[in-house]
Each structure stands twice: as structure tokens, then as C-alpha cells.
N, C-alpha and C positions, 0 to 999 in steps of 0.2 A: 864235651864237657865231662865232668866227673861221672855222670850216669853213663855215658857212652863207653868211658875207660872202664867202669865196672862191668858194663855189659860184655865188653870184649874179653875181660878176664874170666867171667863166668863161662863164655863160650868156649874158651880153651879148656877149662876144667871139664866141661861137658863134651868135649871133642870126641871122645871113644864111646860115648852113649849113643843111643839110637837117635835117628832123625826126629822122631816124634818127641822125645824127651827135650832135644835141642830147640824144637820148635815151641814147645811148651814155655821153656825157659825164656826164649826170646820174646814170646808174648807177654810173659809176666813183666819182663824188664820194660817192654814198650808200654805196657798199661801203667807202670810205676812212673815211667818218664812223662807220660801224658797227664796222669794225675798231679804230679808235681808242677809241671809247666802249663797244664790246662790246654786251652785250644790256642794259645798265643803262639806267634812264631818265635824262633830262638832270641831274636834281639828286642822282642816286645817287652815294654816296661812290666815290671812286676808290682802287683798291688801290695800295700802295707800289710804285714802279718798282724795277727791278733796280738802279738807281744808288743810289736811296734805301736800299735794302736792305743793299747793299755799305757804303754810308757808316755805316749803323747798326752793321753787324758790325765795322768799323773802330773805331768810337767805343767799342763794348763791349770790344773788345780792349784799347784804350787804357786803359779804366776798370779793367779787371781788372789790367793791368800797374801802374797807380797804386794799386790796392787793396794788391797784393803790396809795393809800395815802402813804402806807409804801415805795413802790418803789420811789416815789417823795421825801419822807424824805431821803431815803438811797442815792439817787443822790445828794442832798443838803449836806449830811455828806459827801459824797465822795468828792465833790467839796471842802468842807472846810478841809477834810482830805488831799486832794491833796495839798492844799495850805500849810497846817501844815506839810505834808511830805516834800514839797519842801523846807520849811523853815529848817526842821531837816536835810535834805540832804545837804543844804548849810552850817549848823553848823558842820555837819560831815566832810565835805570837808575841811573846816577852820581848824578843829581839826587835821585831818590827815596831813594838810600841816604843821601845827605848830609842830606836832610829828615828822614829817620828817626833819623839820629844826633842831629841838633839837637833833635828832639823828646824823645829820651831824655835828652840833657843839660838841656834846659829842665825836664823832670820831676824829674830829680836834684836840680837846684838849688832847685826849688819845695820837694820834699821836706826838703832840707837847711835851708832857710829856716824851714819849718814846725817841724822839729825843733829848731832854735836858738830859735825864739820860744816853743816849748812846753816848753823843756828845765826840769825842776824845779829851784827854788832849794835850796841846801843849807840845813841846820836853822839854822845861824849866819846865813845871809843872811836868812832869814826873820825871825829874832829882831832882827837889826839894821835891819829895815825897808828892805831894798836894792831891793825891787820899785819900779820906777819912778824910780830915782835913779842918779846918776852918781858914781863915785869918781874923784877927780883926784889924781895923784901928781906932785910935782915932784922930779925928780933932777938932780943935778949935783955938781960939786967944791964943796969948802967955800970960802965966800968969794966965791960968784959971785952972790949975791943971791936965793936961793930962798925967802927969808922974806917 
């Protein structure tokens, strides 16, 4: 890794110095590496840094604020929707009322038509064979050509 490469570069620089100084330098590099990596193996997962944790806390705070704003908007829309829903409910009730009224009138007309069709003929109409016939009457002043 980068720390190992840095260690090798320092070792080259210290190459002509005494073995004691090189050993101290190597110890410092090793301690720095261990401090950076902790006791984890090279491929072990790295815990989040304080900066990453702070960024996440800030993001969570922003998300919470956005959630509150969304809930406020939802309540406003629900109030508007409730008013709109009430308006639609009233229109639906009016439509239902008018449909029932129209159905009653249609039934009344059907009954009247049925009664008219089935109305019994008077005795004189039966004797005169009125069923299935039409009587035509001409009216007007005299001399206008009714005949």
C-alpha cells in the first residue's frame, strides 16, 4: 500500500546512516502503519471515519427535515383533497338523487303506458268492434269542405 511504498522510500534515504537509525525509522513507520490500520488485517473492513459519521448525521437530519416538510405538504393536500372529496361526494349525491328521480319517472311512465294499453273497452266499444280501429272526425265551419 501507500504506507509500505513510503517506508521503502525512507529506507533508501536512510541507507547510508547507521543500522540503529534505520531500525528506529522502520519502527516509526511500523507504528504509523499500525496506528493507521489498527490491529486489523490488510483486507479487513475499515470503520467509518468521524467525518463520514458527521456527514451521515447531517444527511439524516436533512432527511428528517424533508420528511416533516413532506408530511406538512401531505396534510395540506389532504385538507384540499377532503374539501374536493366533499364536493365530489355532494355532486355524487345529487347525481344519485336525480338518477333515482328519473328511474321513478320512467317506472311511472311505463305503468301509465301499460294501464293505457290494458284499459278495458266499454261495452258499446266492444259491440262496435273498436279494438284495433281508429275513428276520425272532421270538424269545421259549414261550407269549408268537410265532406
